[in-house]
C-alpha angles and dihedrals in degrees: 000000000000119000116251120246091257093057088049092054094046093049092047089052087053091053095246133120115249094214117023118220119238112293093013127117116276122241113269103265093205094063090044090052094045093049091045093054094043094049096045085063099044094150092136092051130070092239140341095269090057089049093052093046096050095040093049091046096047092040090060092048092049093046095095088057100038120033098182107091096200094050090042096056092038089054090047091053091050093048090050094048095047094043091049093044090058097037094252127136108256085216091058090049090052089052091050091051093048091054097038103046110353085240093297106146090197098049117137121190127215088258091051099258110155143213136353096331094030096240115186113241093230088078090070091060093042091060096036098249103116091156095060112119109223089193089064101094099220090050093046090047093048090053098041096045091047092048094048091046090053092051090049090055093044091054093044090252094306099150103200093052091043091052090047091053091046090055092042093242102108090125093045105067133258104297095110095047089047092055093049094046089048091052089046092052098041105038114011113031112108109253118229119231108270118251107248091206095066 
């Protein structure tokens, strides 16, 4: 069975050959499987092509932090789903995670915040879900994106104050917000196609 155009595009973005020539290395089946599963459920994307392009692009950027391709794509899909559900930019959520935990799902801060988005455990008691596992990425993302969305609404969509409140540093200046916005601009913002006339 020949690969479809969308799979060729995705695999090219990942720096792989879609159809290896005789005697050449096969495509990593883990990344193919991960992409296939993620794209088949593209509910937070406009269509499966957009899903493939975004997942392949962000997967390549996330590779230095997460080597397992299946987990990497699965995590990206969860990030996109939760960010979109709450009206956040998935790229902004990626920047928050980079600054908060460096993509370590088992990270624990000095104050006891847990997981990817460094969610404080007291939230579980507040909502009556003491059994929730904040080290489980989908749960952590659900909490973190919901909290960040709340702070954005509370600050009338002013990003720097919302980020400061998310981090609990609203009274301590803008260092945290600056770090998140820098990570967003440098690493996670979707790049526009370059103008060939320049």
